[in-house]
Structure formats: C-alpha cells, structure tokens
C-alpha positions, 0 to 999 in steps of 0.5 A: 536468479539476477537479472539486468533491467533497463530504467530511465535510460540506465542499467540496473543489476537486481537479485531476485532471490532477495525479496524485501516483502513490505506487506502486513500478513492477513489472519483471522481476528483481531491480530491485525492492524485495524482502522476506521472501526471496520470489522476484523477479518474473519476466515470461517470453515465452509459448511454444507450439507454436512460438509465442514471445510476444516480438516481439524473439525473432520473435513477432508479438506480445508476450505474457508470463507474470507470476510475481509475489507481491504481498507481497514484490515491490513496492507491494501492498494487502491485506485482512483474508483475509491473516490470516483463516481465512475466504476473503475477498479484496481484490477483495471487500474493497476496493469504494470506491476514493476517500477523504479521506487525510492524508499524515504524515512521521515517524521510527521509534523504535528501528526501531518507529513509535509510537503516541505519534508519530502521535496528535498529528498525525492530522487529525479525519475522514480515512479513509486514512492515508499514512505516510512514513518518514525517511530517505526515500531513492530506495533504497526503489525497489530495497531489499532488505528480506529479512533486514534487520529493517526497521522496523514498527508498534507494535500499539497504533498500528494499534488506535488507527488502527482505533478511529480509523476509519482505513479504509486505511493505507499505509506505505512499509515492507514490513510493519506487523509485524516481519519475524520475529515467530513468526507473531504478526502483532499489528499486522495484527490489531490494524488489522482487529481480528481475530478479535474484530470484524473490519473487512472493508473496511479495507486495508493497503498496504504498500511505497509510495514517496513523494517528498519533493516531495509535502508532508504534509497532506489528499489525495484518495486513489484506490486501484487494484487488479487484481481478483484474488480473493485476499488481495493485489493489486499496487496504484497508490495515487495522491494529488490535492492538494485545496483547501477551497472556502468 
C-alpha cells in the first residue's frame, strides 16, 4: 500500500507496507530494559473459582493479568501530566498520531546530549525528533539502567526543541533527565514549558530502539499508544520512509 501525503506544502510518497518499528517488545520477567528500580513486568494467568486463564495449565483460553509500569519497563510515551499538578493524561494529550519526523544519530558529551550537538542537524519543518545515541548496541533491548547513571539531555536542548515546535521527542534513553536530580526534572519542564506556558499536546517517548540499518533522515512517524487515562502508556512508534514528490 502506497500513499501520497501533503506536509508543509510538500508532497511525499510513503510505502505503508514497510513499517520500521522502533519500539522494544515487552515480555513478562527480566528480559526487558529496566529503569529507576521499578519492578519487572509480570504477566500471570487470571484465576477465579477454579478457572485458570492458561491453556498450558488446563484452562480453555489464555487470559493474563498484566502488572507493568510504563516508565520503567520499556518503550513508553508520556505527556505533561507526568510532572503537572493537574490531572492530564496521555490519552487526552496525544490526539494526532502522524507527524513528519527526523532521525538523528549522535554521541553524548560527558553523559549528556547537548544543544550544540543537535542544533546544526535539525531540519526545518519537522514536528518530531528521534534521537539515536552511540554506541547503538542491541543490549538496549534488555539493559538494566537502574543505578547506572544513564545519559540524559541538556535542559537547554529541550527548551530549544520546544521553541522549534518539536511536538514529539523520542529517545533511546530511559529519561530526558538524570536518574537522580533531586526531583528537579529540568529537561522535562523545559520541553513541556511547564508551568509558565504548558505544551499540552507535546509528548516524550523514551526507551526506543532504532536498528543500525535505519538511516538518518526524514520519516513519517506513526505514534501508537494504549488508550489509558494516565500520564504515560507503553507505546509503539513506527517510522515510514518517505520520498518527496515533485
């Protein structure tokens, strides 16, 4: 299936048969990325009055209870409700699911991703920025970040991205902020411009994984979430290659 779309007064051809999924699958147990000391996901069969939701254990169907925490268990998308006093949910915030995105690959400097690194690379007119950090190893699929001081973003970078109208920021790190910062969350506040000028439709997606075969450049982003009325949801960001049509 191919489509022609119009974005920023340009026409693009997109092949919808070739999605590039940059989410990390979530499974029960420890074989997931983990951050902030949050418990691992647990998928357990539902049990009631002798019924068990597992075909393996004699049940007629598989029916599992899921215990997860989006912020620590893998790819997730969060909204301003993550830091706001007001009850704002990701299901309320994310109402447009396609955006023109740019993928950038870069290194951190002293464990921080800097404004001076990203600023010369950002293309005009993109609405979403996907950042792949180096080294880009497959251990990101199951890496334990808890207690290991993972890299983070300079608050000045997040403030600049907000001023550049980047509505969706996607990173392969567990957070835009340091693991321990005394509760400041300066980069989150800067990107959402909270509380001075809240960006209610802006989102941050953390712990993606972008294969090395996906080249830097512009893409159509399709950002999927579960319809949960809470601050964050496990998510499935998908990129599609696009070609400008004259």
